[in-house]
C-alpha positions in Angstrom: -39.2 -38.5 22.1 -35.4 -37.3 22.8 -35.1 -36.0 19.2 -37.9 -34.1 19.4 -36.5 -32.4 22.8 -33.1 -31.9 21.1 -34.5 -30.4 18.0 -36.8 -27.9 20.2 -33.6 -27.1 22.4 -31.6 -26.4 19.1 -34.5 -24.2 17.8 -34.9 -22.4 21.0 -31.0 -21.7 21.1 -30.6 -20.7 17.3 -33.8 -18.1 17.3 -32.5 -16.5 20.7 -29.3 -16.1 18.9 -30.7 -14.6 15.9 -33.5 -12.3 17.7 -30.2 -10.9 19.4 -28.1 -10.6 16.3 -30.9 -8.8 14.5 -31.7 -6.6 17.4 -28.0 -5.8 18.3 -27.7 -4.7 14.2 -31.1 -2.7 14.6 -29.6 -0.8 17.8 -26.3 -0.1 16.4 -28.1 1.3 13.6 -30.2 3.5 15.5 -27.2 4.3 17.8 -24.5 5.8 15.0 -27.4 7.7 13.4 -28.4 9.4 16.4 -24.8 10.1 17.0 -24.6 12.4 13.7 -28.2 13.5 14.1 -27.4 14.6 17.6 -24.4 16.2 17.0 -22.2 14.2 19.3 -19.8 13.0 16.3 -19.2 16.3 15.5 -18.7 17.5 19.7 -16.3 14.5 19.9 -14.0 15.6 17.0 -14.3 19.4 18.5 -13.0 18.2 21.9 -10.3 15.9 21.0 -9.2 18.6 18.3 -8.8 20.9 21.2 -5.9 18.8 22.4 -4.5 17.4 19.0 -3.7 18.8 15.7 -2.8 16.1 13.9 -6.0 14.8 11.6 -4.7 11.1 11.6 -4.2 11.1 15.6 -7.6 12.9 16.0 -9.2 9.9 13.7 -7.5 7.6 16.0 -8.6 8.9 19.3 -12.1 9.7 17.6 -12.5 5.8 16.5 -10.9 4.6 19.8 -13.6 6.4 22.1 -16.4 5.3 20.0 -14.9 1.6 20.0 -14.8 1.7 24.0 -18.0 3.2 24.3 -19.8 0.5 22.2 -18.0 -2.1 23.8 -19.4 -1.0 26.9 -22.6 -0.5 25.8 -23.1 -4.0 24.2 -21.3 -5.8 26.9 -24.4 -7.0 28.5 -25.4 -8.1 25.0 -22.2 -9.8 24.1 -22.0 -11.2 27.6 -25.5 -12.9 27.3 -25.3 -14.3 23.9 -21.7 -15.2 23.9 -21.1 -16.5 27.5 -24.3 -17.1 29.1 -26.2 -19.1 26.5 -23.3 -20.8 25.5 -22.9 -22.3 29.3 -26.9 -22.7 29.5 -26.9 -24.9 26.2 -23.7 -26.8 27.7 -21.6 -25.9 24.6 -18.9 -23.8 26.1 -15.7 -24.9 28.2 -14.7 -21.1 29.1 -14.4 -19.8 32.4 -15.4 -16.0 32.7 -11.9 -15.0 32.7 -10.9 -17.1 29.7 -13.8 -15.6 27.9 -13.0 -12.3 29.0 -9.0 -13.0 28.0 -9.9 -14.3 24.5 -12.0 -11.3 23.6 -9.2 -9.0 24.8 -6.6 -10.8 22.6 -9.0 -10.8 19.7 -9.8 -6.8 20.3 -5.8 -6.6 20.3 -5.3 -8.2 17.1 -8.3 -6.5 15.5 -6.7 -3.2 16.3 -2.9 -4.2 15.0 -4.7 -4.9 12.0 -7.6 -2.0 11.7 -5.6 0.6 12.9 -3.1 0.6 10.1 -5.9 -0.1 7.5 -8.2 3.2 9.0 -5.2 5.2 8.7 -4.3 4.3 5.2 -8.0 4.6 4.5 -7.8 8.7 5.6 -4.7 8.9 3.5 -6.3 7.8 0.7 -9.7 9.7 1.2 -7.5 13.1 1.3 -5.1 12.2 -1.3 -7.8 10.6 -4.2 -10.9 12.6 -3.3 -14.1 11.0 -4.5 -12.1 8.2 -6.1 -11.0 7.1 -2.9 -12.9 3.9 -3.4 -10.7 2.3 -6.3 -7.0 2.4 -4.7 -9.0 1.4 -1.4 -10.7 -1.7 -3.0 -7.2 -2.6 -4.4 -5.8 -2.2 -0.8 -8.3 -4.4 0.6 -7.7 -7.1 -2.2 -3.8 -7.2 -1.3 -4.6 -7.3 2.1 -7.3 -9.7 2.2 -5.2 -11.9 0.3 -1.9 -11.3 2.8 -4.3 -12.4 6.0 -5.2 -15.3 4.2 -1.6 -16.3 3.9 -0.6 -15.4 7.6 -3.5 -16.2 9.6 -3.3 -19.9 9.8 0.6 -19.4 10.7 0.6 -16.2 12.7 -2.8 -15.4 14.1 -4.3 -18.6 14.8 -1.6 -19.8 17.7 -2.4 -17.1 19.2 -5.8 -18.2 20.1 -5.1 -22.2 20.0 -2.7 -24.6 20.6 -1.3 -26.1 16.9 0.3 -29.3 16.7 1.1 -31.8 14.1 -1.6 -34.6 13.7 0.3 -38.1 14.5 -2.2 -40.5 13.3 -0.4 -41.6 10.1 -3.1 -44.0 8.7 -5.6 -41.1 8.8 -2.9 -38.5 7.5 -2.6 -41.0 4.6 -6.1 -40.9 3.9 -6.3 -37.3 3.8 -3.4 -36.7 1.9 -4.9 -39.2 -0.8 -8.1 -37.1 -0.9 -6.4 -34.1 -1.5 -4.5 -35.5 -4.4 -7.6 -36.6 -5.8 -8.6 -32.9 -5.7 -5.5 -31.8 -7.2 -3.6 -30.8 -4.2 -0.5 -31.6 -2.4 -1.0 -31.5 1.5 1.8 -32.2 3.6 0.9 -29.9 6.7 -2.2 -31.8 8.7 -2.6 -30.5 12.1 -4.9 -30.6 15.2 -6.0 -27.6 17.6 -7.4 -27.5 20.9 -10.8 -26.4 19.8 -12.1 -27.6 23.4 -10.0 -25.5 25.3 -13.3 -22.8 24.4 -16.1 -24.9 23.2 -17.8 -28.3 22.9 -18.7 -27.4 19.5 -16.3 -29.5 16.2 -14.9 -28.5 13.5 -12.3 -28.7 10.7 -10.9 -26.5 8.2 -8.4 -26.3 5.2 -7.1 -22.9 5.3 -4.4 -21.0 3.9 -2.8 -20.0 0.5 0.1 -21.2 -1.3 2.7 -22.7 1.2 0.5 -21.8 4.1 -2.1 -24.5 3.0 -2.8 -26.6 5.8 -5.8 -29.0 7.3 -6.7 -28.3 10.5 -8.6 -31.0 12.7 -10.4 -29.8 16.0 -9.7 -32.2 18.8 -13.5 -32.0 19.7 -13.9 -33.6 15.8 -11.1 -36.2 16.4 -12.5 -37.4 19.8 -15.9 -38.1 19.0 -15.7 -38.8 15.0 -14.8 -42.1 13.4 -11.9 -42.0 10.5 -14.2 -42.4 7.9 -16.4 -39.8 9.3 -13.5 -37.2 9.4 -12.7 -38.3 6.0 -16.0 -37.3 4.6 -15.5 -34.0 6.4 -12.5 -33.2 4.7 -13.9 -35.0 1.3 -16.6 -31.7 1.5 -13.6 -29.1 2.3 -11.5 -30.6 -0.7 -14.6 -30.4 -2.9 -14.4 -26.8 -2.8 -11.2 -26.5 -4.2 -12.1 -29.4 -6.8 -14.5 -27.0 -7.8 -12.7 -23.7 -7.8 -14.9 -22.4 -5.1 -11.7 -21.0 -3.6 -11.0 -19.0 -6.7 -14.5 -18.3 -7.7 -15.2 -16.6 -3.7 -12.1 -14.4 -4.8 -13.6 -13.4 -7.6 -17.0 -12.5 -6.6 -15.8 -11.1 -3.1 -13.0 -8.9 -5.4 -16.0 -7.7 -7.6 -18.6 -7.2 -5.2 -15.9 -5.2 -2.8 -15.2 -2.8 -5.7 -18.8 -2.4 -6.6 -19.5 -1.9 -2.5 -16.8 0.7 -1.9 -17.9 2.4 -5.2 -21.6 2.8 -4.1 -20.3 3.5 -0.9 -18.4 6.2 -2.0 -21.8 7.6 -4.2 -24.1 7.4 -1.5 -21.8 9.0 1.2 -21.1 12.1 -0.9 -24.7 12.3 -1.9 -25.7 12.1 1.9 -23.3 15.0 3.2 -25.6 17.7 2.9 -28.7 15.9 4.5 -26.6 15.7 7.7 -25.0 19.4 7.5 -21.4 18.2 6.2 -19.7 19.8 3.5 -16.3 17.4 3.1 -16.1 13.9 2.8 -13.1 14.3 4.7 -14.6 15.7 7.6 -13.8 13.1 10.8 -17.4 13.4 12.1 -18.7 12.6 8.5 -17.1 9.0 8.5 -20.0 7.1 10.5 -22.3 7.7 7.6 -19.8 4.7 5.7 -20.8 2.7 8.6 -24.8 3.4 7.9 -24.5 3.0 4.3 -22.4 -0.4 4.9 -24.9 -1.7 6.9 -27.8 -1.2 4.3 -25.9 -2.5 1.5 -24.6 -5.7 3.7 -28.4 -6.4 4.3 -28.9 -6.3 0.6 -26.0 -8.4 -0.4 -26.5 -10.9 2.6 -29.3 -13.2 0.9 -27.2 -13.1 -2.5 -23.8 -14.3 -1.1 -25.7 -16.7 1.0 -27.5 -18.1 -2.1 -24.2 -18.6 -3.9 -22.4 -20.2 -0.7 -25.4 -22.6 -0.4 -25.1 -23.8 -4.1 -21.2 -24.3 -3.2 -21.9 -26.4 -0.1 -24.3 -28.7 -2.4 -21.6 -29.1 -5.0 -19.0 -29.8 -2.2 -21.5 -32.6 -0.6 -21.8 -34.2 -4.0 -17.8 -34.0 -4.2 -17.6 -35.7 -0.8 -20.0 -38.6 -1.6 -18.4 -39.5 -4.9 -14.9 -39.5 -3.8 -15.3 -41.1 -0.4 -18.5 -43.6 -1.9 -19.5 -43.3 1.8 -23.0 -41.2 1.9 -23.7 -42.9 5.1 -20.9 -42.1 7.1 -21.3 -38.6 5.4 -24.8 -38.4 6.7 -23.6 -39.5 10.1 -21.0 -36.9 10.2 -23.6 -34.2 9.4 -26.1 -35.8 11.9 -23.5 -35.4 14.7 -22.1 -32.4 13.8 -25.6 -30.6 14.1 -26.2 -32.3 17.6 -23.1 -31.5 19.0 -23.1 -28.1 17.5 -26.9 -27.6 18.6 -27.4 -26.7 14.6 -31.4 -26.0 13.6 -32.5 -29.0 11.5 -35.5 -27.3 10.2 -35.1 -23.5 10.2 -37.7 -21.4 8.9 -37.4 -21.2 5.0 -37.4 -17.2 4.9 -34.6 -17.4 7.7 -32.5 -19.8 6.0 -32.7 -18.1 2.3 -31.7 -14.9 4.2 -29.0 -15.7 6.9 -27.6 -19.4 6.2 -24.6 -19.7 4.4 -24.9 -23.3 4.5 -28.2 -25.4 3.6 -30.1 -27.3 6.4 -28.9 -30.7 7.5 -32.3 -31.9 6.1 -31.7 -30.3 2.6 -28.5 -31.7 2.8 -29.2 -35.5 3.4 -32.2 -35.3 1.0 -29.4 -34.3 -1.3 -27.3 -37.3 -0.5 -29.9 -39.8 -0.5 -31.0 -38.4 -4.3 -27.2 -38.7 -5.2 -26.7 -42.0 -3.4 -30.1 -43.1 -6.1 -28.3 -41.8 -8.9 -25.2 -43.8 -8.2 -26.9 -46.5 -7.2 -24.7 -47.0 -4.1 -26.1 -49.5 -1.7 
């Protein structure tokens, strides 16, 4: 009865989040469309241009105004989904003030990164015309590589207290697992995930010299060493199967193709909305509309690939640790602790899930156990 109640609770929680997520996406699309069709985009640019001549400053102020109004419009939804709902289902440790502060920090960090990208994008648009997609795709590839290196050491510490993990027994097991996967890991850290949430997680992050293992304190407090070991074996499985390189390759190809299609669709739709130049600031929201549409098309494809990679990493974790029961227990506990949906609707899982559902993963582990003849 308790298991059924927990499953019902988890399904309700996930269905609410999914419903609000889809609804927010639809509303965002319609608001942007109306913003363009009703002429508010052009009016806003004209209003700002009355006070500012520099087109880059006009763009900055234009995006800032839209960002502020968007934050105000969607604040009730964000509050309900990210704060109220998390507290209602006993998943959050944040006070309202802490939640506001974390969001402000995220907005500030996003602005520090996003504003230069925005200015560079507009510069490239002016300089390269219809070929803007190519240099911008190259720029975004470089930025993504740089971010992958600096996020663990510069950005993540802005949100969490990260300290060296001191348990030599588990650290040695993690290092041995890493060596089996062809990795040399010296940096094993823990972070205070519990300051925000009761959920648990661990990660293998960074590139080059910034590679490190990060263990959430909520994981360390509730899971045995064998269970933590299976989690990290899964993460190292991604490295062993070259998923990181494959994801970079897939992401790069996808990025170039997406920006190319965006450039074609953007230019083709200018006349429909009475715009004449691709450099018109008031026309730029069309890129967001086409980006949403392309994102919908890409989502099930990228999620399918991700799920295949997850199965491979699961197989590696079992074959390396030879602890299928510990791994299954870990998945069970993580699902319960994170309030995951054990049996999402097949269409929902196909479209939205980057990881297979726990029941499918457990069955995969059982099949592997039988093939390896593990007790």
